[in-house]
DRENPA-3360 file (N, C-alpha, C; in nm, 2 decimals, always signed):
BEGIN
1 = XXXXXXXX = -6.14/+2.55/-13.73/-6.28/+2.59/-13.68/-6.28/+2.75/-13.75 ~ -6.40/+2.79/-13.83/-6.40/+2.91/-13.86/-6.41/+3.03/-13.76 ~ -6.35/+3.12/-13.76/-6.34/+3.24/-13.67/-6.47/+3.32/-13.66 ~ -6.52/+3.34/-13.55/-6.66/+3.41/-13.52/-6.62/+3.55/-13.60 ~ -6.73/+3.60/-13.69/-6.72/+3.73/-13.73/-6.77/+3.84/-13.63 ~ -6.70/+3.94/-13.58/-6.73/+4.03/-13.51/-6.85/+4.13/-13.57 ~ -6.96/+4.15/-13.49/-7.05/+4.23/-13.55/-7.10/+4.35/-13.47 ~ -7.11/+4.45/-13.55/-7.12/+4.60/-13.47/-7.26/+4.68/-13.53;
9 = XXXXXXXX = -7.30/+4.75/-13.45/-7.41/+4.84/-13.49/-7.37/+4.98/-13.47 ~ -7.37/+5.05/-13.55/-7.32/+5.20/-13.55/-7.46/+5.31/-13.56 ~ -7.49/+5.37/-13.47/-7.62/+5.46/-13.47/-7.59/+5.60/-13.48 ~ -7.63/+5.65/-13.60/-7.58/+5.80/-13.64/-7.45/+5.79/-13.72 ~ -7.47/+5.72/-13.83/-7.34/+5.71/-13.89/-7.34/+5.77/-14.05 ~ -7.44/+5.86/-14.07/-7.46/+5.92/-14.21/-7.34/+6.02/-14.24 ~ -7.27/+6.07/-14.12/-7.16/+6.15/-14.15/-7.06/+6.16/-14.02 ~ -6.95/+6.25/-14.05/-6.88/+6.27/-13.92/-6.81/+6.13/-13.88;
17 = XXXXXXXX = -6.80/+6.14/-13.74/-6.75/+6.04/-13.66/-6.81/+5.90/-13.68 ~ -6.94/+5.88/-13.69/-7.01/+5.77/-13.70/-7.00/+5.70/-13.84 ~ -6.98/+5.79/-13.95/-6.94/+5.73/-14.07/-6.81/+5.68/-14.08 ~ -6.72/+5.76/-14.03/-6.57/+5.73/-14.04/-6.54/+5.59/-13.94 ~ -6.61/+5.57/-13.85/-6.57/+5.46/-13.76/-6.64/+5.36/-13.83 ~ -6.77/+5.36/-13.91/-6.80/+5.25/-13.99/-6.72/+5.20/-14.09 ~ -6.66/+5.29/-14.18/-6.57/+5.25/-14.26/-6.45/+5.18/-14.20 ~ -6.40/+5.20/-14.08/-6.29/+5.15/-14.00/-6.32/+5.02/-13.96;
25 = XXXXXXXX = -6.43/+5.02/-13.89/-6.47/+4.88/-13.86/-6.49/+4.77/-13.97 ~ -6.55/+4.81/-14.09/-6.54/+4.72/-14.20/-6.42/+4.70/-14.26 ~ -6.31/+4.79/-14.27/-6.19/+4.75/-14.31/-6.10/+4.65/-14.21 ~ -6.16/+4.66/-14.09/-6.10/+4.58/-13.98/-6.15/+4.43/-13.98 ~ -6.25/+4.41/-14.06/-6.32/+4.28/-14.08/-6.45/+4.27/-14.01 ~ -6.50/+4.37/-13.95/-6.63/+4.36/-13.90/-6.75/+4.38/-13.98 ~ -6.86/+4.30/-13.94/-6.99/+4.33/-14.01/-7.05/+4.42/-13.95 ~ -7.11/+4.52/-14.01/-7.16/+4.62/-13.96/-7.31/+4.66/-14.01;
33 = XXXXXXXX = -7.39/+4.69/-13.90/-7.53/+4.75/-13.95/-7.53/+4.89/-13.91 ~ -7.58/+4.99/-14.01/-7.57/+5.14/-13.97/-7.72/+5.20/-13.94 ~ -7.74/+5.28/-13.86/-7.87/+5.32/-13.84/-7.86/+5.49/-13.85 ~ -7.94/+5.56/-13.94/-7.92/+5.70/-13.94/-8.04/+5.75/-14.03 ~ -8.07/+5.88/-13.99/-8.18/+5.94/-14.09/-8.17/+5.93/-14.23 ~ -8.05/+5.94/-14.27/-8.02/+5.95/-14.42/-7.93/+5.81/-14.48 ~ -7.96/+5.78/-14.60/-7.90/+5.67/-14.65/-7.73/+5.72/-14.69 ~ -7.66/+5.61/-14.67/-7.53/+5.66/-14.71/-7.47/+5.54/-14.81;
41 = XXXXXXXX = -7.37/+5.58/-14.88/-7.32/+5.50/-14.99/-7.21/+5.40/-14.96 ~ -7.21/+5.30/-14.90/-7.13/+5.19/-14.87/-7.20/+5.07/-14.93 ~ -7.13/+5.02/-15.02/-7.16/+4.91/-15.09/-7.08/+4.79/-15.09 ~ -7.08/+4.73/-14.96/-7.00/+4.61/-14.95/-7.10/+4.51/-14.89 ~ -7.04/+4.36/-14.91/-7.15/+4.28/-14.85/-7.17/+4.28/-14.69 ~ -7.06/+4.32/-14.63/-7.07/+4.30/-14.49/-7.14/+4.41/-14.44 ~ -7.19/+4.51/-14.51/-7.25/+4.63/-14.46/-7.43/+4.65/-14.49 ~ -7.51/+4.67/-14.39/-7.64/+4.69/-14.41/-7.69/+4.81/-14.35;
49 = XXXXXXXX = -7.78/+4.89/-14.41/-7.83/+5.02/-14.36/-7.95/+5.00/-14.33 ~ -8.01/+5.10/-14.25/-8.14/+5.09/-14.19/-8.16/+5.26/-14.18 ~ -8.25/+5.31/-14.26/-8.27/+5.45/-14.23/-8.39/+5.46/-14.13 ~ -8.38/+5.55/-14.03/-8.46/+5.56/-13.92/-8.39/+5.68/-13.83 ~ -8.50/+5.76/-13.77/-8.48/+5.87/-13.68/-8.50/+5.79/-13.54 ~ -8.41/+5.83/-13.45/-8.38/+5.78/-13.30/-8.49/+5.84/-13.22 ~ -8.57/+5.92/-13.28/-8.67/+5.96/-13.20/-8.81/+5.89/-13.25 ~ -8.80/+5.83/-13.36/-8.93/+5.76/-13.40/-8.97/+5.65/-13.33;
57 = XXXXXXXX = -9.11/+5.63/-13.30/-9.16/+5.54/-13.22/-9.11/+5.41/-13.26 ~ -9.09/+5.35/-13.39/-9.06/+5.23/-13.43/-8.90/+5.22/-13.42 ~ -8.80/+5.32/-13.37/-8.68/+5.32/-13.37/-8.62/+5.17/-13.30 ~ -8.67/+5.16/-13.18/-8.62/+5.03/-13.10/-8.63/+4.89/-13.20 ~ -8.78/+4.91/-13.26/-8.80/+4.79/-13.34/-8.70/+4.76/-13.45 ~ -8.68/+4.87/-13.54/-8.58/+4.88/-13.63/-8.43/+4.84/-13.59 ~ -8.40/+4.89/-13.47/-8.25/+4.85/-13.41/-8.26/+4.69/-13.37 ~ -8.36/+4.64/-13.32/-8.36/+4.50/-13.29/-8.37/+4.42/-13.41;
65 = XXXXXXXX = -8.44/+4.47/-13.51/-8.42/+4.39/-13.66/-8.29/+4.38/-13.70 ~ -8.23/+4.51/-13.71/-8.09/+4.50/-13.73/-7.99/+4.40/-13.69 ~ -8.02/+4.39/-13.55/-7.92/+4.32/-13.47/-7.96/+4.16/-13.50 ~ -8.09/+4.14/-13.52/-8.14/+3.98/-13.56/-8.08/+3.96/-13.70 ~ -8.07/+4.06/-13.78/-8.01/+4.03/-13.92/-7.87/+3.99/-13.90 ~ -7.79/+4.05/-13.81/-7.64/+4.04/-13.81/-7.63/+3.92/-13.72 ~ -7.73/+3.85/-13.66/-7.71/+3.73/-13.58/-7.66/+3.76/-13.43 ~ -7.60/+3.85/-13.41/-7.56/+3.89/-13.28/-7.49/+4.01/-13.26;
73 = XXXXXXXX = -7.46/+4.08/-13.15/-7.40/+4.22/-13.17/-7.31/+4.21/-13.05 ~ -7.18/+4.22/-13.08/-7.07/+4.25/-13.01/-7.05/+4.37/-12.97 ~ -7.07/+4.47/-13.05/-7.04/+4.63/-13.02/-7.16/+4.70/-13.08 ~ -7.20/+4.81/-12.98/-7.30/+4.90/-13.04/-7.23/+5.05/-13.01 ~ -7.24/+5.13/-13.10/-7.17/+5.27/-13.08/-7.29/+5.36/-13.10 ~ -7.31/+5.45/-13.00/-7.42/+5.55/-13.03/-7.38/+5.68/-13.05 ~ -7.35/+5.71/-13.18/-7.29/+5.84/-13.24/-7.39/+5.94/-13.28 ~ -7.52/+5.93/-13.25/-7.62/+6.04/-13.29/-7.61/+6.14/-13.21;
81 = XXXXXXXX = -7.62/+6.26/-13.26/-7.60/+6.37/-13.18/-7.64/+6.51/-13.25 ~ -7.71/+6.59/-13.17/-7.75/+6.74/-13.24/-7.72/+6.85/-13.13 ~ -7.72/+6.98/-13.17/-7.70/+7.08/-13.08/-7.73/+7.21/-13.15 ~ -7.81/+7.28/-13.12/-7.86/+7.40/-13.16/-7.85/+7.51/-13.04 ~ -7.82/+7.65/-13.08/-7.83/+7.74/-12.99/-7.96/+7.79/-12.95 ~ -7.97/+7.84/-12.85/-8.08/+7.85/-12.76/-8.18/+7.96/-12.83 ~ -8.29/+7.96/-12.85/-8.40/+8.05/-12.89/-8.49/+8.07/-12.79 ~ -8.51/+8.15/-12.72/-8.59/+8.17/-12.59/-8.75/+8.18/-12.64;
89 = XXXXXXXX = -8.76/+8.23/-12.76/-8.91/+8.23/-12.82/-8.95/+8.11/-12.87 ~ -8.86/+8.02/-12.88/-8.90/+7.88/-12.93/-8.78/+7.77/-12.90 ~ -8.83/+7.71/-12.78/-8.75/+7.60/-12.72/-8.75/+7.47/-12.77 ~ -8.85/+7.45/-12.89/-8.86/+7.31/-12.94/-8.72/+7.25/-12.99 ~ -8.62/+7.34/-13.04/-8.49/+7.27/-13.07/-8.43/+7.22/-12.95 ~ -8.43/+7.27/-12.85/-8.38/+7.23/-12.70/-8.43/+7.10/-12.69 ~ -8.56/+7.10/-12.69/-8.65/+6.97/-12.65/-8.58/+6.85/-12.75 ~ -8.58/+6.87/-12.87/-8.54/+6.77/-12.95/-8.38/+6.73/-12.93;
97 = XXXXXXXX = -8.31/+6.83/-12.88/-8.17/+6.79/-12.86/-8.17/+6.68/-12.76 ~ -8.25/+6.71/-12.65/-8.28/+6.60/-12.54/-8.32/+6.47/-12.59 ~ -8.42/+6.46/-12.70/-8.47/+6.36/-12.76/-8.38/+6.28/-12.82 ~ -8.27/+6.34/-12.92/-8.18/+6.26/-12.98/-8.06/+6.24/-12.89 ~ -8.02/+6.33/-12.82/-7.88/+6.29/-12.73/-7.88/+6.19/-12.62 ~ -8.01/+6.21/-12.55/-8.02/+6.14/-12.43/-8.13/+6.03/-12.45 ~ -8.24/+6.06/-12.50/-8.34/+5.96/-12.49/-8.33/+5.84/-12.60 ~ -8.26/+5.91/-12.70/-8.21/+5.82/-12.83/-8.12/+5.75/-12.77;
105 = XXXXXXXX = -8.01/+5.76/-12.70/-7.91/+5.69/-12.62/-7.97/+5.61/-12.53 ~ -8.08/+5.64/-12.44/-8.12/+5.55/-12.36/-8.21/+5.45/-12.42 ~ -8.29/+5.46/-12.52/-8.37/+5.38/-12.59/-8.28/+5.27/-12.66 ~ -8.15/+5.30/-12.70/-8.06/+5.21/-12.76/-8.03/+5.13/-12.64 ~ -7.98/+5.17/-12.54/-7.95/+5.08/-12.45/-8.04/+4.98/-12.39 ~ -8.15/+5.03/-12.40/-8.27/+4.91/-12.36/-8.30/+4.82/-12.46 ~ -8.27/+4.86/-12.58/-8.27/+4.74/-12.69/-8.16/+4.66/-12.67 ~ -8.04/+4.71/-12.67/-7.90/+4.64/-12.69/-7.85/+4.56/-12.56;
113 = XXXXXXXX = -7.87/+4.63/-12.45/-7.80/+4.58/-12.33/-7.87/+4.44/-12.29 ~ -8.01/+4.44/-12.29/-8.06/+4.28/-12.23/-8.00/+4.17/-12.31 ~ -7.99/+4.22/-12.47/-7.93/+4.11/-12.57/-7.80/+4.08/-12.52 ~ -7.73/+4.17/-12.49/-7.57/+4.17/-12.45/-7.55/+4.08/-12.32 ~ -7.64/+4.10/-12.23/-7.65/+4.07/-12.08/-7.68/+3.90/-12.10 ~ -7.78/+3.86/-12.20/-7.82/+3.74/-12.23/-7.73/+3.64/-12.30 ~ -7.63/+3.72/-12.37/-7.53/+3.64/-12.43/-7.40/+3.64/-12.35 ~ -7.38/+3.73/-12.25/-7.29/+3.74/-12.17/-7.18/+3.79/-12.19;
121 = XXXXXXXX = -7.18/+3.89/-12.31/-7.08/+3.96/-12.36/-7.13/+4.07/-12.43 ~ -7.07/+4.18/-12.46/-7.10/+4.30/-12.56/-7.03/+4.42/-12.51 ~ -7.04/+4.51/-12.58/-6.98/+4.65/-12.54/-7.08/+4.76/-12.61 ~ -7.11/+4.84/-12.52/-7.20/+4.97/-12.57/-7.09/+5.07/-12.56 ~ -7.09/+5.18/-12.65/-7.02/+5.30/-12.63/-7.09/+5.40/-12.68 ~ -7.10/+5.51/-12.60/-7.18/+5.64/-12.61/-7.09/+5.76/-12.64 ~ -7.13/+5.83/-12.75/-7.02/+5.95/-12.78/-7.09/+6.05/-12.70 ~ -7.03/+6.11/-12.58/-7.09/+6.22/-12.51/-7.00/+6.35/-12.54;
129 = XXXXXXXX = -6.99/+6.43/-12.45/-6.91/+6.54/-12.49/-6.85/+6.61/-12.35 ~ -6.74/+6.70/-12.36/-6.68/+6.74/-12.25/-6.77/+6.86/-12.19 ~ -6.88/+6.91/-12.28/-6.97/+6.99/-12.25/-7.05/+6.92/-12.12 ~ -7.04/+6.83/-12.10/-7.12/+6.74/-12.00/-7.11/+6.80/-11.86 ~ -6.97/+6.89/-11.85/-6.94/+6.95/-11.72/-6.98/+7.08/-11.70 ~ -7.05/+7.14/-11.79/-7.06/+7.28/-11.82/-7.21/+7.33/-11.80 ~ -7.25/+7.43/-11.75/-7.38/+7.49/-11.75/-7.36/+7.60/-11.86 ~ -7.45/+7.58/-11.98/-7.44/+7.65/-12.11/-7.56/+7.76/-12.12;
137 = XXXXXXXX = -7.55/+7.87/-12.13/-7.65/+7.97/-12.15/-7.66/+7.98/-12.29 ~ -7.58/+7.92/-12.38/-7.57/+7.96/-12.54/-7.64/+7.82/-12.60 ~ -7.63/+7.72/-12.54/-7.69/+7.57/-12.58/-7.72/+7.48/-12.48 ~ -7.82/+7.52/-12.39/-7.84/+7.43/-12.26/-7.91/+7.32/-12.28 ~ -7.95/+7.28/-12.41/-7.99/+7.14/-12.42/-7.89/+7.04/-12.47 ~ -7.79/+7.11/-12.52/-7.70/+7.01/-12.56/-7.60/+6.99/-12.43 ~ -7.56/+7.08/-12.38/-7.49/+7.04/-12.23/-7.56/+6.96/-12.13 ~ -7.68/+6.99/-12.11/-7.78/+6.93/-12.02/-7.79/+6.78/-12.09;
145 = XXXXXXXX = -7.81/+6.75/-12.20/-7.84/+6.62/-12.24/-7.72/+6.52/-12.25 ~ -7.61/+6.60/-12.27/-7.46/+6.50/-12.26/-7.43/+6.49/-12.11 ~ -7.48/+6.59/-12.05/-7.46/+6.54/-11.90/-7.55/+6.44/-11.86 ~ -7.66/+6.41/-11.89/-7.76/+6.31/-11.86/-7.72/+6.16/-11.94 ~ -7.68/+6.18/-12.05/-7.62/+6.06/-12.11/-7.48/+6.02/-12.06 ~ -7.39/+6.08/-12.01/-7.27/+6.05/-11.92/-7.30/+5.98/-11.82 ~ -7.39/+6.06/-11.73/-7.44/+5.99/-11.60/-7.51/+5.86/-11.61 ~ -7.60/+5.85/-11.72/-7.66/+5.72/-11.72/-7.57/+5.62/-11.77;
153 = XXXXXXXX = -7.49/+5.64/-11.88/-7.39/+5.54/-11.92/-7.27/+5.50/-11.83 ~ -7.24/+5.59/-11.74/-7.16/+5.55/-11.64/-7.23/+5.48/-11.54 ~ -7.36/+5.49/-11.50/-7.42/+5.41/-11.40/-7.45/+5.29/-11.45 ~ -7.48/+5.28/-11.60/-7.50/+5.15/-11.67/-7.38/+5.05/-11.64 ~ -7.26/+5.13/-11.66/-7.12/+5.05/-11.66/-7.12/+4.98/-11.52 ~ -7.16/+5.05/-11.41/-7.14/+5.00/-11.28/-7.26/+4.90/-11.26 ~ -7.37/+4.91/-11.31/-7.48/+4.81/-11.27/-7.43/+4.68/-11.37 ~ -7.37/+4.68/-11.47/-7.35/+4.57/-11.55/-7.21/+4.50/-11.49;
161 = XXXXXXXX = -7.15/+4.55/-11.39/-7.03/+4.49/-11.35/-7.04/+4.35/-11.31 ~ -6.96/+4.26/-11.37/-6.97/+4.12/-11.35/-7.05/+4.03/-11.44 ~ -7.12/+4.09/-11.55/-7.21/+4.05/-11.65/-7.13/+4.02/-11.77 ~ -7.00/+4.07/-11.77/-6.94/+4.04/-11.91/-6.96/+4.16/-12.01 ~ -7.07/+4.25/-11.98/-7.10/+4.35/-12.07/-7.06/+4.51/-12.02 ~ -6.96/+4.54/-12.13/-6.93/+4.69/-12.09/-6.99/+4.81/-12.13 ~ -6.98/+4.91/-12.08/-7.02/+5.03/-12.12/-6.91/+5.14/-12.12 ~ -6.90/+5.21/-12.24/-6.79/+5.31/-12.24/-6.86/+5.46/-12.26;
169 = XXXXXXXX = -6.83/+5.55/-12.18/-6.86/+5.69/-12.23/-6.75/+5.77/-12.27 ~ -6.75/+5.82/-12.41/-6.65/+5.88/-12.46/-6.69/+6.03/-12.47 ~ -6.61/+6.10/-12.40/-6.61/+6.26/-12.40/-6.53/+6.33/-12.47 ~ -6.59/+6.37/-12.58/-6.47/+6.45/-12.68/-6.52/+6.59/-12.68 ~ -6.40/+6.68/-12.69/-6.41/+6.80/-12.70/-6.46/+6.82/-12.84 ~ -6.41/+6.96/-12.90/-6.45/+6.99/-13.05/-6.37/+6.86/-13.13 ~ -6.45/+6.82/-13.22/-6.41/+6.74/-13.34/-6.45/+6.82/-13.47 ~ -6.35/+6.79/-13.57/-6.37/+6.88/-13.71/-6.47/+6.79/-13.78;
177 = XXXXXXXX = -6.58/+6.80/-13.73/-6.73/+6.79/-13.80/-6.82/+6.90/-13.80 ~ -6.93/+6.88/-13.88/-7.03/+7.00/-13.87/-7.08/+7.02/-13.73 ~ -7.08/+6.93/-13.63/-7.11/+6.98/-13.49/-7.03/+7.08/-13.41 ~ -6.91/+7.09/-13.50/-6.83/+7.19/-13.44/-6.85/+7.32/-13.47 ~ -6.95/+7.39/-13.40/-6.99/+7.50/-13.43/-6.92/+7.63/-13.36 ~ -6.93/+7.73/-13.41/-6.87/+7.86/-13.35/-6.72/+7.90/-13.40 ~ -6.69/+8.02/-13.37/-6.57/+8.07/-13.44/-6.46/+8.04/-13.34 ~ -6.48/+8.01/-13.22/-6.36/+7.95/-13.14/-6.37/+7.80/-13.10;
185 = XXXXXXXX = -6.27/+7.73/-13.14/-6.29/+7.58/-13.11/-6.16/+7.54/-13.06 ~ -6.11/+7.57/-12.95/-6.00/+7.52/-12.91/-5.96/+7.38/-12.89 ~ -5.85/+7.37/-12.92/-5.78/+7.22/-12.93/-5.86/+7.11/-13.02 ~ -5.93/+7.15/-13.11/-6.01/+7.06/-13.20/-5.92/+6.95/-13.24 ~ -5.97/+6.83/-13.25/-5.90/+6.72/-13.29/-5.96/+6.67/-13.44 ~ -5.89/+6.60/-13.51/-5.94/+6.53/-13.64/-6.05/+6.43/-13.64 ~ -6.13/+6.41/-13.71/-6.21/+6.27/-13.72/-6.14/+6.17/-13.71 ~ -6.03/+6.14/-13.78/-5.93/+6.04/-13.79/-5.90/+6.00/-13.64;
193 = XXXXXXXX = -5.84/+6.13/-13.56/-5.80/+6.09/-13.42/-5.91/+6.04/-13.33 ~ -6.02/+6.10/-13.34/-6.13/+6.06/-13.27/-6.17/+5.92/-13.31 ~ -6.18/+5.87/-13.42/-6.19/+5.71/-13.46/-6.08/+5.63/-13.38 ~ -5.96/+5.67/-13.39/-5.85/+5.61/-13.32/-5.88/+5.59/-13.19 ~ -5.93/+5.69/-13.14/-5.98/+5.70/-12.97/-6.09/+5.58/-12.96 ~ -6.18/+5.57/-13.06/-6.30/+5.47/-13.04/-6.23/+5.34/-13.04 ~ -6.13/+5.32/-13.15/-6.09/+5.17/-13.19/-6.01/+5.13/-13.05 ~ -5.94/+5.23/-12.98/-5.86/+5.18/-12.85/-5.97/+5.14/-12.77;
201 = XXXXXXXX = -6.09/+5.22/-12.75/-6.20/+5.20/-12.65/-6.25/+5.05/-12.68 ~ -6.27/+5.02/-12.81/-6.31/+4.89/-12.83/-6.22/+4.77/-12.80 ~ -6.10/+4.78/-12.81/-5.99/+4.70/-12.76/-5.97/+4.69/-12.63 ~ -5.99/+4.80/-12.54/-5.95/+4.81/-12.38/-6.07/+4.83/-12.31 ~ -6.19/+4.85/-12.37/-6.32/+4.88/-12.29/-6.31/+4.95/-12.14 ~ -6.26/+5.05/-12.17/-6.25/+5.15/-12.05/-6.38/+5.20/-12.00 ~ -6.41/+5.25/-11.88/-6.54/+5.31/-11.83/-6.55/+5.43/-11.90 ~ -6.49/+5.51/-11.90/-6.48/+5.63/-11.97/-6.34/+5.68/-12.01;
209 = XXXXXXXX = -6.36/+5.76/-12.12/-6.24/+5.84/-12.17/-6.28/+6.00/-12.24 ~ -6.18/+6.07/-12.19/-6.21/+6.21/-12.23/-6.09/+6.27/-12.30 ~ -6.13/+6.33/-12.42/-6.02/+6.37/-12.51/-6.07/+6.49/-12.59 ~ -5.96/+6.59/-12.61/-5.83/+6.59/-12.56/-5.81/+6.60/-12.43 ~ -5.72/+6.54/-12.36/-5.68/+6.56/-12.23/-5.69/+6.71/-12.17 ~ -5.62/+6.80/-12.25/-5.61/+6.95/-12.21/-5.73/+6.99/-12.20 ~ -5.83/+6.96/-12.31/-5.96/+7.03/-12.30/-6.02/+6.96/-12.19 ~ -5.99/+6.85/-12.14/-6.08/+6.79/-12.03/-6.05/+6.85/-11.90;
217 = XXXXXXXX = -5.93/+6.88/-11.90/-5.86/+6.95/-11.78/-5.95/+7.10/-11.77 ~ -5.94/+7.17/-11.89/-6.00/+7.31/-11.90/-6.13/+7.29/-11.86 ~ -6.21/+7.21/-11.92/-6.35/+7.22/-11.88/-6.38/+7.18/-11.73 ~ -6.28/+7.09/-11.68/-6.29/+7.08/-11.54/-6.29/+7.20/-11.45 ~ -6.19/+7.28/-11.49/-6.16/+7.39/-11.44/-6.26/+7.52/-11.43 ~ -6.30/+7.52/-11.56/-6.43/+7.59/-11.59/-6.55/+7.59/-11.55 ~ -6.58/+7.45/-11.53/-6.71/+7.42/-11.46/-6.76/+7.47/-11.34 ~ -6.70/+7.52/-11.26/-6.75/+7.61/-11.15/-6.77/+7.74/-11.18;
225 = XXXXX = -6.72/+7.80/-11.29/-6.73/+7.93/-11.31/-6.86/+7.94/-11.41 ~ -6.91/+7.84/-11.45/-7.02/+7.85/-11.55/-7.16/+7.84/-11.47 ~ -7.16/+7.80/-11.36/-7.28/+7.78/-11.28/-7.34/+7.94/-11.25 ~ -7.47/+7.96/-11.26/-7.54/+8.08/-11.23/-7.51/+8.11/-11.08 ~ -7.52/+8.22/-11.03/-7.48/+8.26/-10.88/-7.59/+8.35/-10.85;
% end
């Protein structure tokens, strides 16, 4: 009997963690569909790409089409994310941060999860941030959107208990990508280490993972201090 090919969708894979994870899944024998705002150069028969913005009205349709072309979806990883410093004279960038980081993730789940429930199996992974515990005056949209994403995905995990479908929230600190902004980036980890964390999540299906652990402890301790008084 021919072994069933595992199929994955990676959203936000034009660079950084999403691109590195895409390459790792392909190397491990998965069929992968990638979705991002920009084309990427992966020329193997087991990869297909769909160029789309997660805030576009037709994003759910494009995502559904990508899954239909695969035939089924065992894994969906939401790796899209942005973050900009606050400009009090123009808060549109903070609004877009919520649209990408939170609503893009919510729309992804709305498309993917019902298909997984119908199949009785599947795994949704969302890349959140250790900033979800903090109140940030520098980038309130980033911290706020990641807080919403973490809360929603962990709630979905509870709602899906007994359905055969897993949801994992991965809370990273600083990872060595273009998202790691600022002159001080304590305990930053490499993209390769982040991918290894995700591969372990695919295998073990935890509800949530926070890396690096020391940074997770630090943000927990700092969290009460960042709240306005």
